[in-house]
C-alpha positions as CSV (number, residue, x, y, z in Angstrom):
1,M,8.4,-25.4,-28.4
2,P,9.6,-27.4,-26.4
3,V,11.0,-30.8,-28.0
4,L,11.0,-33.3,-24.5
5,P,7.1,-34.9,-24.0
6,H,7.6,-33.4,-19.8
7,A,8.3,-29.8,-21.0
8,K,5.2,-30.5,-23.5
9,K,3.6,-31.6,-20.6
10,A,4.8,-28.6,-18.8
11,L,3.0,-26.0,-21.4
12,R,0.2,-27.2,-21.2
13,A,-0.3,-27.6,-17.7
14,S,1.0,-23.8,-17.4
15,K,-1.5,-22.8,-19.9
16,R,-4.5,-24.4,-18.3
17,K,-3.2,-22.8,-15.3
18,A,-3.2,-19.2,-16.7
19,A,-6.3,-19.6,-18.5
20,Y,-7.7,-20.3,-14.6
21,N,-5.8,-17.3,-13.5
22,A,-6.7,-14.7,-16.1
23,P,-9.9,-13.9,-15.0
24,V,-9.1,-13.4,-11.2
25,K,-5.8,-11.1,-11.8
26,A,-8.5,-9.1,-14.5
27,R,-11.1,-8.6,-11.5
28,L,-8.0,-7.6,-9.0
29,R,-6.4,-4.9,-11.5
30,N,-10.3,-3.3,-12.3
31,A,-11.5,-3.6,-8.9
32,I,-7.6,-1.6,-8.0
33,K,-8.3,1.0,-10.7
34,K,-12.1,1.3,-9.8
35,F,-10.8,2.5,-6.3
36,R,-8.5,4.8,-7.1
37,K,-10.6,6.6,-9.5
38,E,-13.1,6.9,-6.8
39,P,-11.9,6.0,-3.0
40,T,-14.9,5.2,-1.3
41,K,-15.7,2.7,1.6
42,A,-17.1,0.3,-0.8
43,N,-14.7,0.6,-3.0
44,L,-11.9,-0.5,-0.8
45,K,-13.9,-3.1,0.6
46,E,-14.3,-4.4,-3.3
47,A,-11.0,-3.8,-3.6
48,Y,-9.8,-6.0,-0.2
49,S,-11.8,-8.7,-1.4
50,R,-10.4,-9.3,-4.5
51,I,-6.9,-9.3,-3.3
52,D,-7.6,-11.3,-0.4
53,R,-9.3,-14.3,-3.4
54,A,-6.0,-13.6,-5.2
55,L,-3.6,-14.4,-2.3
56,K,-5.9,-17.3,-1.7
57,R,-5.2,-19.0,-4.9
58,N,-1.0,-17.8,-4.9
59,I,-2.2,-15.1,-7.9
60,I,0.0,-13.0,-5.8
61,H,2.3,-13.0,-2.4
62,K,1.1,-12.2,0.6
63,N,3.7,-9.3,0.9
64,K,2.1,-7.7,-2.6
65,A,-1.2,-8.0,-0.8
66,A,0.0,-6.2,2.3
67,R,1.5,-3.4,-0.1
68,L,-1.8,-2.6,-2.0
69,K,-4.2,-3.2,1.2
70,S,-1.5,-0.6,2.8
71,R,-1.6,1.9,-0.3
72,L,-5.4,1.6,-0.7
73,T,-6.3,2.3,2.5
74,K,-3.5,5.2,2.7
75,L,-5.2,7.2,-0.1
76,L,-8.6,6.7,1.2
77,T,-7.2,8.7,4.6
78,Q,-5.9,11.2,2.4
79,V,-8.6,11.7,0.2
80,A,-11.2,12.2,3.8
81,E,-8.4,13.7,5.4
82,P,-8.7,17.2,3.6
83,A,-12.3,17.4,4.6
84,K,-11.5,17.1,8.0
85,K,-8.3,19.5,8.7
86,T,-9.2,22.3,10.5
87,G,-6.6,24.7,11.7
88,L,-3.3,25.4,10.7
89,S,-1.3,23.3,8.0
90,K,2.5,21.8,9.6
91,S,4.2,24.1,7.3
92,S,2.6,27.5,8.6
93,R,3.0,26.7,12.6
94,K,5.4,28.4,14.1
95,T,7.7,26.9,15.6
96,T,9.6,27.6,19.4
97,K,12.9,26.9,20.1
98,K,13.2,25.3,23.8
99,V,15.8,27.0,26.0
100,S,17.5,25.2,28.3
101,T,17.7,26.3,32.4
102,K,20.8,24.3,32.5
103,K,22.9,26.7,34.4
104,T,26.6,26.3,33.1
105,A,29.5,26.5,35.9
106,T,31.8,29.2,35.3
107,K,35.9,28.5,35.9
108,K,37.7,31.2,38.5
109,T,41.1,32.2,37.5
110,K,43.4,33.1,39.9
111,A,44.7,36.4,40.5
């Protein structure tokens, strides 16, 4: 426990801020969990909104917000991609080597 008056005041302030920020963090976590369980555009929009609100209140850093958004969008595209995919996969495609058409110089030997 803090002993000094300014430390006591800082503790009171941090408790107040934690109580103020807790619901925002909880909503953020719930929105992300909901999206990961069921990745849809509507859930992505809700998650984006919660991320932006947490960022606005300085609860999360801007880079963390960007990273979360990127990963959630990537997850949505991965889920949507298999449904649209047709044809061969990358592993089953045949790769061909390109043959060089450049002529090589030959050395003449003295006889």
